[in-house]
C-alpha positions as CSV (number, residue, x, y, z in Angstrom):
1,X,4.6,146.6,167.1
2,X,2.5,145.6,164.1
3,X,2.4,142.3,162.8
4,X,4.3,142.7,159.8
5,X,7.1,144.2,162.1
6,X,7.0,141.3,164.7
7,X,7.3,138.8,161.5
8,X,10.6,140.5,160.1
9,X,11.8,140.6,163.9
10,X,11.0,137.4,165.9
11,X,13.5,137.8,168.3
12,X,12.9,140.9,169.7
13,X,12.0,141.1,173.8
14,X,9.2,143.6,172.9
15,X,7.8,141.2,170.2
16,X,7.7,137.9,172.1
17,X,6.1,135.2,170.4
18,X,4.4,132.7,172.8
19,X,5.7,129.8,170.5
20,X,4.7,125.9,170.5
21,X,7.2,124.5,169.2
22,X,10.6,125.3,166.8
23,X,12.5,123.3,164.5
24,X,16.3,122.6,165.7
25,X,18.3,120.5,163.9
26,X,15.3,119.0,161.3
27,X,13.7,118.2,164.3
28,X,10.2,119.6,166.1
29,X,11.0,120.5,169.4
30,X,7.6,121.8,171.9
31,X,8.0,124.6,173.7
32,X,6.1,124.2,177.0
33,X,5.0,127.2,179.4
34,X,5.0,126.0,182.9
35,X,5.9,127.4,186.4
36,X,8.8,125.7,186.9
37,X,9.6,126.4,190.1
38,X,11.6,130.0,191.2
39,X,15.0,129.4,190.5
40,X,14.8,128.1,187.0
41,X,14.4,130.3,183.9
42,X,13.9,127.5,181.6
43,X,15.1,123.9,181.0
44,X,15.8,121.6,177.8
45,X,14.5,117.9,178.2
46,X,16.8,115.9,176.4
47,X,14.6,112.6,177.1
48,X,11.6,114.4,175.7
49,X,13.3,117.0,173.7
50,X,10.8,119.2,175.2
51,X,11.9,123.1,176.4
52,X,10.3,124.5,179.1
53,X,10.1,128.4,180.1
54,X,8.7,129.2,183.3
55,X,5.6,131.1,183.6
56,X,6.9,132.2,187.0
57,X,9.8,134.5,185.6
58,X,9.0,137.7,184.0
59,X,8.5,137.4,180.4
60,X,10.5,139.7,179.1
61,X,13.3,137.2,179.5
62,X,11.5,134.4,177.6
63,X,13.3,135.1,174.4
64,X,17.0,135.1,175.7
65,X,15.9,131.9,177.8
66,X,14.3,130.4,174.7
67,X,17.9,131.4,173.1
68,X,19.8,129.6,175.9
69,X,17.5,126.3,175.8
70,X,17.7,126.4,171.8
71,X,21.7,125.9,172.9
72,X,20.6,123.1,174.9
73,X,18.6,121.3,171.9
74,X,21.6,122.2,169.5
75,X,24.0,120.5,171.4
76,X,21.9,117.5,172.3
77,X,20.1,117.1,168.8
78,X,23.9,117.1,167.2
79,X,25.6,114.7,169.7
80,X,27.9,117.6,170.8
81,X,26.3,117.3,174.9
82,X,27.4,113.7,174.8
83,X,30.9,114.9,174.6
84,X,31.1,117.2,177.4
85,X,30.6,117.2,181.1
86,X,27.4,118.4,181.8
87,X,28.9,121.6,183.6
88,X,30.9,122.2,180.9
89,X,28.3,121.9,178.6
90,X,26.5,124.7,180.4
91,X,29.4,127.0,180.3
92,X,29.8,126.9,177.0
93,X,26.1,127.6,176.6
94,X,26.2,130.3,179.1
95,X,29.4,131.8,177.5
96,X,27.8,131.7,173.5
97,X,24.5,133.1,175.3
98,X,25.7,136.2,176.7
99,X,28.5,136.7,173.9
100,X,25.8,136.1,171.2
101,X,22.4,137.7,172.2
102,X,23.4,141.1,172.7
103,X,24.6,141.2,168.8
104,X,21.1,139.1,168.0
105,X,19.3,141.7,169.8
106,X,21.5,144.5,168.1
107,X,21.3,143.0,164.1
108,X,16.8,142.5,165.2
């Protein structure tokens, strides 16, 4: 679990890096680590263009939750989210997450 390996495979769950921000669609999106209750794992706020990850949940979920929230950010920053009702957007993002996340883990 050396730093060279972490640099080569930043998406691995066991090598979670606590990022402060990530660039999405050319925009630097801050990542905040907060206790946001017991029901949510994370949240993307389109008003502040920030991602919030819940410190009240097991840390091993952080990468997958970050991926899910990044998809929300992509939909927001590209304007796709403006064209969809919130429930439809979330259903599409959840489907993408559920099918792409295992592939990302496999490839890392």
